[in-house]
MINUDO-905584 format. One record per atom (N, C-alpha, C): residue in three letters; atom name; x, y, z. Coordinates in pm, whole numbers. Example, Ala and Ser with C-alpha at 12.3 -4.5 7.8 and 13.67 -1.06 7.14 Angstrom:
BEGIN
<kolnu res="ALA" atom="N" px="1319" py="-569" pz="780"/>
<kolnu res="ALA" atom="CA" px="1230" py="-450" pz="780"/>
<kolnu res="ALA" atom="C" px="1320" py="-330" pz="780"/>
<kolnu res="SER" atom="N" px="1285" py="-225" pz="708"/>
<kolnu res="SER" atom="CA" px="1367" py="-106" pz="714"/>
<kolnu res="SER" atom="C" px="1290" py="3" pz="787"/>
END
This chain:
BEGIN
<kolnu res="MET" atom="N" px="3982" py="201" pz="1414"/>
<kolnu res="MET" atom="CA" px="3872" py="190" pz="1323"/>
<kolnu res="MET" atom="C" px="3870" py="317" pz="1236"/>
<kolnu res="ASN" atom="N" px="3848" py="302" pz="1110"/>
<kolnu res="ASN" atom="CA" px="3841" py="414" pz="1017"/>
<kolnu res="ASN" atom="C" px="3716" py="495" pz="1050"/>
<kolnu res="HIS" atom="N" px="3722" py="627" pz="1052"/>
<kolnu res="HIS" atom="CA" px="3607" py="709" pz="1091"/>
<kolnu res="HIS" atom="C" px="3493" py="695" pz="990"/>
<kolnu res="GLN" atom="N" px="3521" py="651" pz="869"/>
<kolnu res="GLN" atom="CA" px="3413" py="640" pz="772"/>
<kolnu res="GLN" atom="C" px="3337" py="510" pz="791"/>
<kolnu res="GLU" atom="N" px="3395" py="409" pz="859"/>
<kolnu res="GLU" atom="CA" px="3326" py="286" pz="884"/>
<kolnu res="GLU" atom="C" px="3230" py="302" pz="1000"/>
<kolnu res="LYS" atom="N" px="3122" py="235" pz="998"/>
<kolnu res="LYS" atom="CA" px="3025" py="241" pz="1108"/>
<kolnu res="LYS" atom="C" px="3051" py="120" pz="1197"/>
<kolnu res="SER" atom="N" px="3037" py="144" pz="1324"/>
<kolnu res="SER" atom="CA" px="3056" py="36" pz="1419"/>
<kolnu res="SER" atom="C" px="2945" py="-66" pz="1405"/>
<kolnu res="PRO" atom="N" px="2972" py="-193" pz="1444"/>
<kolnu res="PRO" atom="CA" px="2870" py="-295" pz="1438"/>
<kolnu res="PRO" atom="C" px="2747" py="-256" pz="1520"/>
<kolnu res="THR" atom="N" px="2763" py="-188" pz="1629"/>
<kolnu res="THR" atom="CA" px="2651" py="-148" pz="1713"/>
<kolnu res="THR" atom="C" px="2565" py="-51" pz="1631"/>
<kolnu res="HIS" atom="N" px="2626" py="44" pz="1562"/>
<kolnu res="HIS" atom="CA" px="2550" py="142" pz="1483"/>
<kolnu res="HIS" atom="C" px="2471" py="70" pz="1372"/>
<kolnu res="LYS" atom="N" px="2539" py="-25" pz="1306"/>
<kolnu res="LYS" atom="CA" px="2472" py="-100" pz="1199"/>
<kolnu res="LYS" atom="C" px="2351" py="-177" pz="1250"/>
<kolnu res="SER" atom="N" px="2367" py="-244" pz="1363"/>
<kolnu res="SER" atom="CA" px="2256" py="-327" pz="1415"/>
<kolnu res="SER" atom="C" px="2142" py="-239" pz="1465"/>
<kolnu res="SER" atom="N" px="2176" py="-122" pz="1525"/>
<kolnu res="SER" atom="CA" px="2066" py="-38" pz="1573"/>
<kolnu res="SER" atom="C" px="1994" py="23" pz="1452"/>
<kolnu res="SER" atom="N" px="2066" py="53" pz="1343"/>
<kolnu res="SER" atom="CA" px="2003" py="105" pz="1223"/>
<kolnu res="SER" atom="C" px="1911" py="-1" pz="1162"/>
<kolnu res="LEU" atom="N" px="1959" py="-123" pz="1155"/>
<kolnu res="LEU" atom="CA" px="1881" py="-234" pz="1104"/>
<kolnu res="LEU" atom="C" px="1758" py="-255" pz="1190"/>
<kolnu res="LEU" atom="N" px="1771" py="-254" pz="1321"/>
<kolnu res="LEU" atom="CA" px="1660" py="-267" pz="1412"/>
<kolnu res="LEU" atom="C" px="1555" py="-157" pz="1390"/>
<kolnu res="GLY" atom="N" px="1602" py="-36" pz="1374"/>
<kolnu res="GLY" atom="CA" px="1511" py="74" pz="1343"/>
<kolnu res="GLY" atom="C" px="1435" py="52" pz="1217"/>
<kolnu res="SER" atom="N" px="1499" py="2" pz="1113"/>
<kolnu res="SER" atom="CA" px="1434" py="-22" pz="985"/>
<kolnu res="SER" atom="C" px="1329" py="-130" pz="1000"/>
<kolnu res="LEU" atom="N" px="1364" py="-236" pz="1071"/>
<kolnu res="LEU" atom="CA" px="1266" py="-346" pz="1090"/>
<kolnu res="LEU" atom="C" px="1150" py="-300" pz="1176"/>
<kolnu res="LEU" atom="N" px="1175" py="-223" pz="1278"/>
<kolnu res="LEU" atom="CA" px="1063" py="-171" pz="1361"/>
<kolnu res="LEU" atom="C" px="969" py="-80" pz="1282"/>
<kolnu res="SER" atom="N" px="1022" py="-6" pz="1190"/>
<kolnu res="SER" atom="CA" px="937" py="84" pz="1107"/>
<kolnu res="SER" atom="C" px="845" py="0" pz="1021"/>
<kolnu res="LEU" atom="N" px="886" py="-119" pz="986"/>
<kolnu res="LEU" atom="CA" px="799" py="-207" pz="902"/>
<kolnu res="LEU" atom="C" px="680" py="-263" pz="978"/>
<kolnu res="ILE" atom="N" px="700" py="-285" pz="1112"/>
<kolnu res="ILE" atom="CA" px="592" py="-345" pz="1188"/>
<kolnu res="ILE" atom="C" px="515" py="-247" pz="1275"/>
<kolnu res="SER" atom="N" px="561" py="-125" pz="1277"/>
<kolnu res="SER" atom="CA" px="494" py="-19" pz="1354"/>
<kolnu res="SER" atom="C" px="359" py="13" pz="1291"/>
<kolnu res="PRO" atom="N" px="258" py="44" pz="1373"/>
<kolnu res="PRO" atom="CA" px="131" py="83" pz="1315"/>
<kolnu res="PRO" atom="C" px="150" py="206" pz="1227"/>
<kolnu res="PRO" atom="N" px="71" py="219" pz="1116"/>
<kolnu res="PRO" atom="CA" px="86" py="327" pz="1026"/>
<kolnu res="PRO" atom="C" px="86" py="464" pz="1094"/>
<kolnu res="SER" atom="N" px="9" py="482" pz="1196"/>
<kolnu res="SER" atom="CA" px="1" py="615" pz="1262"/>
<kolnu res="SER" atom="C" px="130" py="648" pz="1335"/>
<kolnu res="LYS" atom="N" px="217" py="549" pz="1364"/>
<kolnu res="LYS" atom="CA" px="340" py="573" pz="1439"/>
<kolnu res="LYS" atom="C" px="459" py="592" pz="1348"/>
<kolnu res="ARG" atom="N" px="442" py="577" pz="1216"/>
<kolnu res="ARG" atom="CA" px="555" py="585" pz="1123"/>
<kolnu res="ARG" atom="C" px="584" py="731" pz="1086"/>
<kolnu res="CYS" atom="N" px="704" py="747" pz="1039"/>
<kolnu res="CYS" atom="CA" px="742" py="877" pz="984"/>
<kolnu res="CYS" atom="C" px="669" py="898" pz="855"/>
<kolnu res="SER" atom="N" px="638" py="1024" pz="827"/>
<kolnu res="SER" atom="CA" px="563" py="1051" pz="704"/>
<kolnu res="SER" atom="C" px="655" py="1031" pz="584"/>
<kolnu res="VAL" atom="N" px="599" py="983" pz="474"/>
<kolnu res="VAL" atom="CA" px="672" py="963" pz="351"/>
<kolnu res="VAL" atom="C" px="589" py="1029" pz="239"/>
<kolnu res="THR" atom="N" px="651" py="1053" pz="127"/>
<kolnu res="THR" atom="CA" px="576" py="1107" pz="17"/>
<kolnu res="THR" atom="C" px="477" py="1003" pz="-29"/>
<kolnu res="PRO" atom="N" px="351" py="1041" pz="-28"/>
<kolnu res="PRO" atom="CA" px="248" py="944" pz="-68"/>
<kolnu res="PRO" atom="C" px="258" py="909" pz="-217"/>
<kolnu res="PRO" atom="N" px="220" py="789" pz="-250"/>
<kolnu res="PRO" atom="CA" px="224" py="747" pz="-395"/>
<kolnu res="PRO" atom="C" px="123" py="827" pz="-473"/>
<kolnu res="THR" atom="N" px="154" py="847" pz="-599"/>
<kolnu res="THR" atom="CA" px="60" py="918" pz="-689"/>
<kolnu res="THR" atom="C" px="-54" py="822" pz="-728"/>
<kolnu res="GLN" atom="N" px="-158" py="879" pz="-788"/>
<kolnu res="GLN" atom="CA" px="-270" py="799" pz="-830"/>
<kolnu res="GLN" atom="C" px="-225" py="693" pz="-933"/>
<kolnu res="SER" atom="N" px="-132" py="731" pz="-1024"/>
<kolnu res="SER" atom="CA" px="-78" py="639" pz="-1122"/>
<kolnu res="SER" atom="C" px="0" py="526" pz="-1056"/>
<kolnu res="GLU" atom="N" px="80" py="560" pz="-955"/>
<kolnu res="GLU" atom="CA" px="157" py="453" pz="-883"/>
<kolnu res="GLU" atom="C" px="63" py="362" pz="-808"/>
<kolnu res="LEU" atom="N" px="-44" py="415" pz="-748"/>
<kolnu res="LEU" atom="CA" px="-140" py="329" pz="-679"/>
<kolnu res="LEU" atom="C" px="-211" py="243" pz="-779"/>
<kolnu res="ASN" atom="N" px="-250" py="296" pz="-896"/>
<kolnu res="ASN" atom="CA" px="-310" py="213" pz="-1000"/>
<kolnu res="ASN" atom="C" px="-220" py="96" pz="-1037"/>
<kolnu res="ASP" atom="N" px="-92" py="128" pz="-1065"/>
<kolnu res="ASP" atom="CA" px="4" py="22" pz="-1102"/>
<kolnu res="ASP" atom="C" px="17" py="-81" pz="-995"/>
<kolnu res="TRP" atom="N" px="27" py="-39" pz="-866"/>
<kolnu res="TRP" atom="CA" px="44" py="-130" pz="-755"/>
<kolnu res="TRP" atom="C" px="-80" py="-223" pz="-745"/>
<kolnu res="LEU" atom="N" px="-200" py="-162" pz="-754"/>
<kolnu res="LEU" atom="CA" px="-324" py="-240" pz="-743"/>
<kolnu res="LEU" atom="C" px="-336" py="-336" pz="-862"/>
<kolnu res="VAL" atom="N" px="-302" py="-296" pz="-981"/>
<kolnu res="VAL" atom="CA" px="-307" py="-382" pz="-1098"/>
<kolnu res="VAL" atom="C" px="-217" py="-504" pz="-1074"/>
<kolnu res="SER" atom="N" px="-96" py="-479" pz="-1022"/>
<kolnu res="SER" atom="CA" px="-6" py="-593" pz="-1001"/>
<kolnu res="SER" atom="C" px="-59" py="-685" pz="-890"/>
<kolnu res="LYS" atom="N" px="-121" py="-629" pz="-784"/>
<kolnu res="LYS" atom="CA" px="-180" py="-714" pz="-681"/>
<kolnu res="LYS" atom="C" px="-296" py="-797" pz="-732"/>
<kolnu res="ILE" atom="N" px="-379" py="-736" pz="-815"/>
<kolnu res="ILE" atom="CA" px="-494" py="-809" pz="-874"/>
<kolnu res="ILE" atom="C" px="-444" py="-918" pz="-966"/>
<kolnu res="ALA" atom="N" px="-343" py="-886" pz="-1049"/>
<kolnu res="ALA" atom="CA" px="-285" py="-990" pz="-1135"/>
<kolnu res="ALA" atom="C" px="-228" py="-1107" pz="-1054"/>
<kolnu res="GLU" atom="N" px="-160" py="-1072" pz="-945"/>
<kolnu res="GLU" atom="CA" px="-103" py="-1175" pz="-858"/>
<kolnu res="GLU" atom="C" px="-214" py="-1262" pz="-795"/>
<kolnu res="ALA" atom="N" px="-321" py="-1199" pz="-748"/>
<kolnu res="ALA" atom="CA" px="-427" py="-1270" pz="-679"/>
<kolnu res="ALA" atom="C" px="-509" py="-1359" pz="-777"/>
<kolnu res="THR" atom="N" px="-524" py="-1310" pz="-902"/>
<kolnu res="THR" atom="CA" px="-612" py="-1379" pz="-991"/>
<kolnu res="THR" atom="C" px="-535" py="-1471" pz="-1093"/>
<kolnu res="GLY" atom="N" px="-408" py="-1444" pz="-1110"/>
<kolnu res="GLY" atom="CA" px="-333" py="-1518" pz="-1213"/>
<kolnu res="GLY" atom="C" px="-348" py="-1458" pz="-1350"/>
<kolnu res="LEU" atom="N" px="-420" py="-1345" pz="-1363"/>
<kolnu res="LEU" atom="CA" px="-439" py="-1283" pz="-1494"/>
<kolnu res="LEU" atom="C" px="-313" py="-1200" pz="-1528"/>
<kolnu res="PRO" atom="N" px="-286" py="-1186" pz="-1659"/>
<kolnu res="PRO" atom="CA" px="-176" py="-1097" pz="-1698"/>
<kolnu res="PRO" atom="C" px="-209" py="-955" pz="-1665"/>
<kolnu res="VAL" atom="N" px="-113" py="-873" pz="-1634"/>
<kolnu res="VAL" atom="CA" px="-130" py="-731" pz="-1602"/>
<kolnu res="VAL" atom="C" px="-207" py="-663" pz="-1713"/>
<kolnu res="SER" atom="N" px="-179" py="-701" pz="-1838"/>
<kolnu res="SER" atom="CA" px="-243" py="-636" pz="-1951"/>
<kolnu res="SER" atom="C" px="-395" py="-657" pz="-1956"/>
<kolnu res="GLN" atom="N" px="-445" py="-757" pz="-1885"/>
<kolnu res="GLN" atom="CA" px="-590" py="-782" pz="-1881"/>
<kolnu res="GLN" atom="C" px="-661" py="-722" pz="-1763"/>
<kolnu res="ILE" atom="N" px="-590" py="-646" pz="-1679"/>
<kolnu res="ILE" atom="CA" px="-651" py="-584" pz="-1562"/>
<kolnu res="ILE" atom="C" px="-696" py="-443" pz="-1597"/>
<kolnu res="ASN" atom="N" px="-824" py="-420" pz="-1601"/>
<kolnu res="ASN" atom="CA" px="-882" py="-290" pz="-1634"/>
<kolnu res="ASN" atom="C" px="-909" py="-216" pz="-1503"/>
<kolnu res="ILE" atom="N" px="-865" py="-96" pz="-1488"/>
<kolnu res="ILE" atom="CA" px="-881" py="-20" pz="-1365"/>
<kolnu res="ILE" atom="C" px="-1027" py="18" pz="-1335"/>
<kolnu res="ASP" atom="N" px="-1117" py="4" pz="-1434"/>
<kolnu res="ASP" atom="CA" px="-1259" py="33" pz="-1414"/>
<kolnu res="ASP" atom="C" px="-1343" py="-89" pz="-1386"/>
<kolnu res="THR" atom="N" px="-1281" py="-205" pz="-1384"/>
<kolnu res="THR" atom="CA" px="-1351" py="-333" pz="-1348"/>
<kolnu res="THR" atom="C" px="-1359" py="-343" pz="-1198"/>
<kolnu res="THR" atom="N" px="-1477" py="-387" pz="-1151"/>
<kolnu res="THR" atom="CA" px="-1490" py="-398" pz="-1006"/>
<kolnu res="THR" atom="C" px="-1407" py="-515" pz="-952"/>
<kolnu res="PHE" atom="N" px="-1366" py="-499" pz="-824"/>
<kolnu res="PHE" atom="CA" px="-1290" py="-604" pz="-758"/>
<kolnu res="PHE" atom="C" px="-1374" py="-735" pz="-757"/>
<kolnu res="ALA" atom="N" px="-1503" py="-721" pz="-735"/>
<kolnu res="ALA" atom="CA" px="-1591" py="-837" pz="-732"/>
<kolnu res="ALA" atom="C" px="-1587" py="-912" pz="-867"/>
<kolnu res="ASP" atom="N" px="-1579" py="-839" pz="-976"/>
<kolnu res="ASP" atom="CA" px="-1573" py="-902" pz="-1108"/>
<kolnu res="ASP" atom="C" px="-1440" py="-978" pz="-1127"/>
<kolnu res="PHE" atom="N" px="-1339" py="-942" pz="-1052"/>
<kolnu res="PHE" atom="CA" px="-1211" py="-1016" pz="-1056"/>
<kolnu res="PHE" atom="C" px="-1220" py="-1143" pz="-971"/>
<kolnu res="GLY" atom="N" px="-1333" py="-1156" pz="-894"/>
<kolnu res="GLY" atom="CA" px="-1349" py="-1274" pz="-810"/>
<kolnu res="GLY" atom="C" px="-1274" py="-1270" pz="-681"/>
<kolnu res="LEU" atom="N" px="-1238" py="-1148" pz="-632"/>
<kolnu res="LEU" atom="CA" px="-1169" py="-1140" pz="-505"/>
<kolnu res="LEU" atom="C" px="-1260" py="-1171" pz="-389"/>
<kolnu res="ASP" atom="N" px="-1207" py="-1252" pz="-298"/>
<kolnu res="ASP" atom="CA" px="-1288" py="-1283" pz="-178"/>
<kolnu res="ASP" atom="C" px="-1256" py="-1177" pz="-68"/>
<kolnu res="SER" atom="N" px="-1335" py="-1182" pz="38"/>
<kolnu res="SER" atom="CA" px="-1322" py="-1083" pz="141"/>
<kolnu res="SER" atom="C" px="-1182" py="-1091" pz="210"/>
<kolnu res="ARG" atom="N" px="-1127" py="-1203" pz="223"/>
<kolnu res="ARG" atom="CA" px="-997" py="-1219" pz="284"/>
<kolnu res="ARG" atom="C" px="-888" py="-1149" pz="203"/>
<kolnu res="THR" atom="N" px="-894" py="-1167" pz="71"/>
<kolnu res="THR" atom="CA" px="-800" py="-1101" pz="-15"/>
<kolnu res="THR" atom="C" px="-818" py="-950" pz="-11"/>
<kolnu res="ALA" atom="N" px="-945" py="-905" pz="-9"/>
<kolnu res="ALA" atom="CA" px="-973" py="-763" pz="-3"/>
<kolnu res="ALA" atom="C" px="-921" py="-697" pz="124"/>
<kolnu res="VAL" atom="N" px="-940" py="-765" pz="238"/>
<kolnu res="VAL" atom="CA" px="-888" py="-710" pz="364"/>
<kolnu res="VAL" atom="C" px="-736" py="-711" pz="361"/>
<kolnu res="SER" atom="N" px="-677" py="-814" pz="307"/>
<kolnu res="SER" atom="CA" px="-530" py="-819" pz="299"/>
<kolnu res="SER" atom="C" px="-479" py="-706" pz="214"/>
<kolnu res="MET" atom="N" px="-546" py="-677" pz="106"/>
<kolnu res="MET" atom="CA" px="-504" py="-567" pz="18"/>
<kolnu res="MET" atom="C" px="-519" py="-433" pz="92"/>
<kolnu res="SER" atom="N" px="-623" py="-416" pz="170"/>
<kolnu res="SER" atom="CA" px="-638" py="-295" pz="249"/>
<kolnu res="SER" atom="C" px="-521" py="-277" pz="344"/>
<kolnu res="THR" atom="N" px="-486" py="-386" pz="410"/>
<kolnu res="THR" atom="CA" px="-371" py="-383" pz="501"/>
<kolnu res="THR" atom="C" px="-242" py="-349" pz="430"/>
<kolnu res="ASP" atom="N" px="-219" py="-408" pz="316"/>
<kolnu res="ASP" atom="CA" px="-101" py="-376" pz="236"/>
<kolnu res="ASP" atom="C" px="-102" py="-230" pz="191"/>
<kolnu res="LEU" atom="N" px="-217" py="-180" pz="155"/>
<kolnu res="LEU" atom="CA" px="-229" py="-39" pz="118"/>
<kolnu res="LEU" atom="C" px="-201" py="52" pz="235"/>
<kolnu res="GLU" atom="N" px="-240" py="13" pz="357"/>
<kolnu res="GLU" atom="CA" px="-206" py="92" pz="474"/>
<kolnu res="GLU" atom="C" px="-57" py="116" pz="484"/>
<kolnu res="ARG" atom="N" px="22" py="9" pz="466"/>
<kolnu res="ARG" atom="CA" px="166" py="21" pz="468"/>
<kolnu res="ARG" atom="C" px="220" py="106" pz="357"/>
<kolnu res="LEU" atom="N" px="162" py="92" pz="242"/>
<kolnu res="LEU" atom="CA" px="205" py="169" pz="125"/>
<kolnu res="LEU" atom="C" px="185" py="317" pz="140"/>
<kolnu res="VAL" atom="N" px="64" py="352" pz="191"/>
<kolnu res="VAL" atom="CA" px="31" py="497" pz="203"/>
<kolnu res="VAL" atom="C" px="64" py="559" pz="337"/>
<kolnu res="GLY" atom="N" px="94" py="472" pz="438"/>
<kolnu res="GLY" atom="CA" px="134" py="521" pz="566"/>
<kolnu res="GLY" atom="C" px="22" py="574" pz="652"/>
<kolnu res="ARG" atom="N" px="-96" py="523" pz="633"/>
<kolnu res="ARG" atom="CA" px="-209" py="568" pz="716"/>
<kolnu res="ARG" atom="C" px="-308" py="456" pz="733"/>
<kolnu res="GLU" atom="N" px="-386" py="465" pz="842"/>
<kolnu res="GLU" atom="CA" px="-483" py="361" pz="869"/>
<kolnu res="GLU" atom="C" px="-599" py="370" pz="768"/>
<kolnu res="LEU" atom="N" px="-643" py="254" pz="721"/>
<kolnu res="LEU" atom="CA" px="-752" py="245" pz="625"/>
<kolnu res="LEU" atom="C" px="-853" py="143" pz="674"/>
<kolnu res="PRO" atom="N" px="-980" py="162" pz="640"/>
<kolnu res="PRO" atom="CA" px="-1080" py="66" pz="679"/>
<kolnu res="PRO" atom="C" px="-1062" py="-67" pz="608"/>
<kolnu res="PRO" atom="N" px="-1088" py="-177" pz="672"/>
<kolnu res="PRO" atom="CA" px="-1076" py="-307" pz="605"/>
<kolnu res="PRO" atom="C" px="-1175" py="-324" pz="488"/>
<kolnu res="THR" atom="N" px="-1278" py="-239" pz="489"/>
<kolnu res="THR" atom="CA" px="-1379" py="-244" pz="384"/>
<kolnu res="THR" atom="C" px="-1347" py="-154" pz="264"/>
<kolnu res="LEU" atom="N" px="-1227" py="-94" pz="264"/>
<kolnu res="LEU" atom="CA" px="-1187" py="-3" pz="156"/>
<kolnu res="LEU" atom="C" px="-1219" py="-58" pz="14"/>
<kolnu res="ILE" atom="N" px="-1187" py="-182" pz="-8"/>
<kolnu res="ILE" atom="CA" px="-1204" py="-239" pz="-144"/>
<kolnu res="ILE" atom="C" px="-1349" py="-251" pz="-182"/>
<kolnu res="TRP" atom="N" px="-1438" py="-266" pz="-81"/>
<kolnu res="TRP" atom="CA" px="-1582" py="-271" pz="-109"/>
<kolnu res="TRP" atom="C" px="-1641" py="-128" pz="-114"/>
<kolnu res="ASP" atom="N" px="-1587" py="-38" pz="-37"/>
<kolnu res="ASP" atom="CA" px="-1637" py="103" pz="-38"/>
<kolnu res="ASP" atom="C" px="-1601" py="173" pz="-168"/>
<kolnu res="TYR" atom="N" px="-1487" py="140" pz="-224"/>
<kolnu res="TYR" atom="CA" px="-1442" py="195" pz="-349"/>
<kolnu res="TYR" atom="C" px="-1408" py="79" pz="-442"/>
<kolnu res="PRO" atom="N" px="-1510" py="30" pz="-514"/>
<kolnu res="PRO" atom="CA" px="-1506" py="-103" pz="-579"/>
<kolnu res="PRO" atom="C" px="-1417" py="-121" pz="-705"/>
<kolnu res="THR" atom="N" px="-1344" py="-19" pz="-746"/>
<kolnu res="THR" atom="CA" px="-1253" py="-38" pz="-861"/>
<kolnu res="THR" atom="C" px="-1114" py="16" pz="-823"/>
<kolnu res="ILE" atom="N" px="-1021" py="-25" pz="-906"/>
<kolnu res="ILE" atom="CA" px="-882" py="23" pz="-883"/>
<kolnu res="ILE" atom="C" px="-881" py="176" pz="-896"/>
<kolnu res="LYS" atom="N" px="-948" py="225" pz="-998"/>
<kolnu res="LYS" atom="CA" px="-951" py="370" pz="-1023"/>
<kolnu res="LYS" atom="C" px="-1010" py="445" pz="-904"/>
<kolnu res="GLU" atom="N" px="-1120" py="395" pz="-845"/>
<kolnu res="GLU" atom="CA" px="-1185" py="461" pz="-733"/>
<kolnu res="GLU" atom="C" px="-1099" py="456" pz="-606"/>
<kolnu res="VAL" atom="N" px="-1034" py="345" pz="-580"/>
<kolnu res="VAL" atom="CA" px="-946" py="333" pz="-463"/>
<kolnu res="VAL" atom="C" px="-830" py="429" pz="-474"/>
<kolnu res="SER" atom="N" px="-764" py="432" pz="-591"/>
<kolnu res="SER" atom="CA" px="-646" py="516" pz="-608"/>
<kolnu res="SER" atom="C" px="-688" py="663" pz="-602"/>
<kolnu res="LYS" atom="N" px="-802" py="702" pz="-654"/>
<kolnu res="LYS" atom="CA" px="-844" py="840" pz="-647"/>
<kolnu res="LYS" atom="C" px="-876" py="876" pz="-503"/>
<kolnu res="HIS" atom="N" px="-944" py="788" pz="-434"/>
<kolnu res="HIS" atom="CA" px="-976" py="816" pz="-293"/>
<kolnu res="HIS" atom="C" px="-849" py="833" pz="-209"/>
<kolnu res="LEU" atom="N" px="-755" py="748" pz="-224"/>
<kolnu res="LEU" atom="CA" px="-631" py="755" pz="-146"/>
<kolnu res="LEU" atom="C" px="-549" py="877" pz="-185"/>
<kolnu res="THR" atom="N" px="-551" py="916" pz="-311"/>
<kolnu res="THR" atom="CA" px="-478" py="1035" pz="-354"/>
<kolnu res="THR" atom="C" px="-547" py="1160" pz="-295"/>
<kolnu res="ASP" atom="N" px="-681" py="1160" pz="-298"/>
<kolnu res="ASP" atom="CA" px="-756" py="1271" pz="-238"/>
<kolnu res="ASP" atom="C" px="-725" py="1287" pz="-89"/>
<kolnu res="LEU" atom="N" px="-720" py="1173" pz="-17"/>
<kolnu res="LEU" atom="CA" px="-688" py="1175" pz="124"/>
<kolnu res="LEU" atom="C" px="-548" py="1234" pz="145"/>
<kolnu res="ALA" atom="N" px="-454" py="1187" pz="65"/>
<kolnu res="ALA" atom="CA" px="-314" py="1236" pz="78"/>
<kolnu res="ALA" atom="C" px="-302" py="1388" pz="50"/>
<kolnu res="ASN" atom="N" px="-392" py="1439" pz="-35"/>
<kolnu res="ASN" atom="CA" px="-388" py="1578" pz="-69"/>
<kolnu res="ASN" atom="C" px="-475" py="1662" pz="23"/>
<kolnu res="GLY" atom="N" px="-530" py="1600" pz="125"/>
<kolnu res="GLY" atom="CA" px="-608" py="1668" pz="224"/>
<kolnu res="GLY" atom="C" px="-750" py="1700" pz="177"/>
<kolnu res="GLU" atom="N" px="-798" py="1640" pz="71"/>
<kolnu res="GLU" atom="CA" px="-929" py="1659" pz="23"/>
<kolnu res="GLU" atom="C" px="-1028" py="1571" pz="94"/>
<kolnu res="LYS" atom="N" px="-1151" py="1616" pz="111"/>
<kolnu res="LYS" atom="CA" px="-1250" py="1527" pz="174"/>
<kolnu res="LYS" atom="C" px="-1292" py="1425" pz="70"/>
<kolnu res="ALA" atom="N" px="-1295" py="1304" pz="116"/>
<kolnu res="ALA" atom="CA" px="-1331" py="1191" pz="20"/>
<kolnu res="ALA" atom="C" px="-1461" py="1130" pz="59"/>
END
């Protein structure tokens, strides 16, 4: 076997490690560079557009999630997705506690920077 090639065992253990990192609780994951406020805004805009069917261009970051017609199930799902994105546990009420895209992204950025939110 060429020394540059990886053995099948190494490949499968690497794949297993990658898959396990996706399902591990956020507190058990390796730290990653947290997304910027702008990246969080963009991510939330795309999620709102996906949930509502609105074009991205019509999503205003100062509009409340309630005004977009999001139900509680969608809000909790978004909080869970955000947990994975930022690598930390978040309350399921995050979307209601910080009712706009701008407020959520600022809060999460403040948390990442160690500021009290």
